[in-house]
C-alpha positions as a Markdown table, in Angstrom:
| # | Residue | x | y | z |
|---|---|---|---|---|
| 1 | Met | 27.9 | 118.2 | 141.8 |
| 2 | Lys | 27.0 | 121.6 | 140.3 |
| 3 | Arg | 27.2 | 124.5 | 142.8 |
| 4 | Ser | 24.5 | 127.1 | 143.3 |
| 5 | Asn | 25.1 | 130.7 | 142.4 |
| 6 | Asn | 23.9 | 131.7 | 145.8 |
| 7 | Leu | 27.2 | 131.8 | 147.6 |
| 8 | Pro | 27.4 | 132.6 | 151.3 |
| 9 | Ser | 28.4 | 136.2 | 151.9 |
| 10 | Asp | 31.7 | 135.3 | 153.4 |
| 11 | Tyr | 32.7 | 133.9 | 150.0 |
| 12 | Thr | 32.2 | 137.3 | 148.3 |
| 13 | Gln | 33.9 | 139.5 | 150.9 |
| 14 | Val | 37.5 | 140.7 | 150.6 |
| 15 | Arg | 39.5 | 138.4 | 152.9 |
| 16 | Arg | 42.5 | 140.8 | 153.4 |
| 17 | Lys | 40.6 | 144.1 | 153.9 |
| 18 | Asn | 43.9 | 145.8 | 154.8 |
| 19 | Arg | 45.0 | 145.1 | 151.2 |
| 20 | Ala | 41.8 | 146.0 | 149.4 |
| 21 | Val | 42.2 | 148.8 | 146.8 |
| 22 | Gln | 39.4 | 151.3 | 146.7 |
| 23 | Asp | 41.1 | 154.3 | 145.1 |
| 24 | Pro | 39.6 | 154.7 | 141.6 |
| 25 | Ala | 42.7 | 156.5 | 140.3 |
| 26 | Trp | 45.0 | 153.6 | 141.4 |
| 27 | Ile | 42.7 | 151.1 | 139.7 |
| 28 | Arg | 42.5 | 153.0 | 136.4 |
| 29 | Gly | 46.3 | 153.4 | 136.4 |
| 30 | Phe | 46.7 | 149.7 | 137.1 |
| 31 | Leu | 44.4 | 148.8 | 134.2 |
| 32 | His | 46.2 | 151.1 | 131.8 |
| 33 | Asn | 49.6 | 149.6 | 132.7 |
| 34 | Ala | 49.0 | 145.9 | 133.2 |
| 35 | Pro | 50.6 | 143.9 | 130.4 |
| 36 | Tyr | 47.9 | 141.2 | 130.6 |
| 37 | Gly | 45.2 | 139.9 | 132.8 |
| 38 | Thr | 44.1 | 136.4 | 133.9 |
| 39 | Ile | 40.5 | 135.3 | 133.4 |
| 40 | Ala | 39.3 | 132.7 | 136.0 |
| 41 | Thr | 36.2 | 130.7 | 135.4 |
| 42 | Val | 34.7 | 127.5 | 136.8 |
| 43 | Trp | 32.7 | 124.8 | 134.9 |
| 44 | Glu | 31.2 | 121.9 | 136.7 |
| 45 | Asp | 33.5 | 122.4 | 139.7 |
| 46 | Gln | 36.7 | 122.5 | 137.5 |
| 47 | Pro | 38.6 | 125.8 | 137.7 |
| 48 | Phe | 40.1 | 127.3 | 134.5 |
| 49 | Leu | 42.6 | 130.2 | 134.4 |
| 50 | Lys | 43.7 | 131.8 | 131.1 |
| 51 | Pro | 46.2 | 134.7 | 130.7 |
| 52 | Ser | 44.7 | 137.1 | 128.2 |
| 53 | Leu | 45.6 | 140.4 | 126.6 |
| 54 | Phe | 43.0 | 143.2 | 127.2 |
| 55 | Ala | 42.4 | 146.8 | 126.6 |
| 56 | Tyr | 40.8 | 149.2 | 129.1 |
| 57 | Asp | 38.5 | 152.0 | 127.8 |
| 58 | Glu | 38.4 | 154.6 | 130.6 |
| 59 | Asp | 35.8 | 156.7 | 129.0 |
| 60 | Glu | 33.3 | 153.8 | 128.8 |
| 61 | Asn | 34.8 | 152.1 | 132.0 |
| 62 | Val | 34.9 | 148.7 | 130.2 |
| 63 | Ile | 37.5 | 146.0 | 129.7 |
| 64 | Tyr | 37.8 | 144.4 | 126.2 |
| 65 | Leu | 39.3 | 140.9 | 126.2 |
| 66 | His | 41.3 | 139.4 | 123.4 |
| 67 | Ser | 40.3 | 135.8 | 122.7 |
| 68 | Ala | 39.5 | 133.2 | 120.1 |
| 69 | Leu | 36.0 | 133.1 | 118.7 |
| 70 | Glu | 35.7 | 129.6 | 120.1 |
| 71 | Gly | 37.3 | 127.8 | 123.0 |
| 72 | Arg | 37.0 | 126.9 | 126.7 |
| 73 | Met | 37.1 | 130.5 | 128.0 |
| 74 | Arg | 34.2 | 131.6 | 125.8 |
| 75 | Thr | 32.3 | 128.5 | 126.6 |
| 76 | Asn | 32.7 | 129.0 | 130.3 |
| 77 | Val | 31.8 | 132.6 | 130.2 |
């Protein structure tokens, strides 16, 4: 069964609000210092997680992912 993109709002809310990070400086520091990230996708109800190297461009506020030109992650995304 394929799921709808219209998730109930309780699915998109932070569950542990006392642990939510909202400080932009902390987030930027984390992105500059994290050795890698994990990309999580779902395809036809099957979860897929892939550790990936990335680079954070603070000036443009974008994250660049390192990946193969073909593969499951790119297909899912």
